[in-house]
C-alpha positions in Angstrom: 126.1 88.6 75.4 129.1 86.8 74.6 131.5 89.5 75.1 130.9 90.8 78.3 128.5 94.1 77.5 125.4 94.6 78.5 122.8 96.7 76.5 120.8 99.5 78.7 116.9 98.2 79.2 114.1 99.5 77.0 111.5 101.4 78.4 108.9 98.9 78.9 111.5 96.6 80.6 112.3 99.6 83.1 108.7 100.1 83.6 108.5 96.5 84.1 111.1 96.4 86.7 109.9 99.9 88.5 106.4 97.6 89.0 108.1 95.1 90.5 109.9 97.5 93.8 107.2 100.2 93.6 103.9 98.0 92.8 101.3 100.5 90.8 101.8 103.5 92.4 103.5 105.1 90.4 102.7 106.7 86.4 105.7 106.5 83.9 103.6 107.7 81.4 106.6 110.7 81.4 109.4 108.3 82.1 112.6 107.8 79.5 114.8 105.5 80.7 117.7 106.6 79.5 120.3 104.2 82.1 120.6 103.7 86.0 122.7 107.3 86.4 120.5 109.0 84.0 117.4 111.5 85.2 114.0 110.0 84.9 110.4 111.5 85.6 107.7 109.6 87.1 104.3 110.4 89.0 103.3 110.0 92.7 100.1 109.5 92.9 100.2 112.1 95.9 102.8 114.3 94.9 102.8 114.4 91.1 105.6 114.5 89.0 109.2 113.7 90.4 113.0 114.0 89.2 115.2 111.2 90.3 118.4 109.2 89.5 116.8 106.0 87.6 119.2 103.9 89.4 118.2 105.1 93.1 114.8 104.6 91.6 115.3 100.7 90.8 117.1 100.4 94.3 113.8 101.2 95.9 113.9 105.0 96.7 110.9 106.5 95.7 109.1 109.6 96.4 110.9 111.8 99.5 107.8 113.6 100.7 106.1 110.4 101.0 109.1 108.5 102.4 108.9 112.0 105.1 105.4 111.7 106.0 105.9 107.9 106.4 108.5 108.5 109.0 106.4 111.6 110.5 103.9 109.3 110.8 106.4 106.1 112.5 107.7 108.8 114.4 104.5 109.5 116.9 102.3 107.6 119.0 98.5 107.1 118.4 97.0 109.1 122.2 96.5 106.4 123.4 99.8 104.7 123.4 101.3 107.7 124.6 98.8 108.0 127.5 99.7 104.3 128.5 103.4 105.0 128.1 103.1 108.5 130.0 101.2 106.6 132.8 103.4 103.7 133.1 106.4 106.1 133.5 104.9 108.8 135.6 102.0 107.2 137.1 99.1 109.2 138.2 100.4 112.1 138.6 98.9 114.0 135.6 95.7 113.7 134.2 95.2 113.6 130.1 91.7 114.1 129.4 92.7 117.2 127.8 95.3 115.4 125.6 95.0 115.8 121.7 
């Protein structure tokens, strides 16, 4: 608009933007966009419906449980990687056949 004001995006526009950021992983059937500082409800395919500020969601922050799970997975080595690092560090001082 020429006077510098910007209209709030519609639910359909929010849906399109959200899909650009979060792909098709989420369900927006319960989402009612009211502005970037307003709370929206969206469905995580793994954890059900979640509430979050719309602006945070469009900035890439999604389900905190999915994020936490991804962080935990990234922090842990595979058994093979753990054994390889241990052998490099400690040599063959230990055996690892009972490592799970």
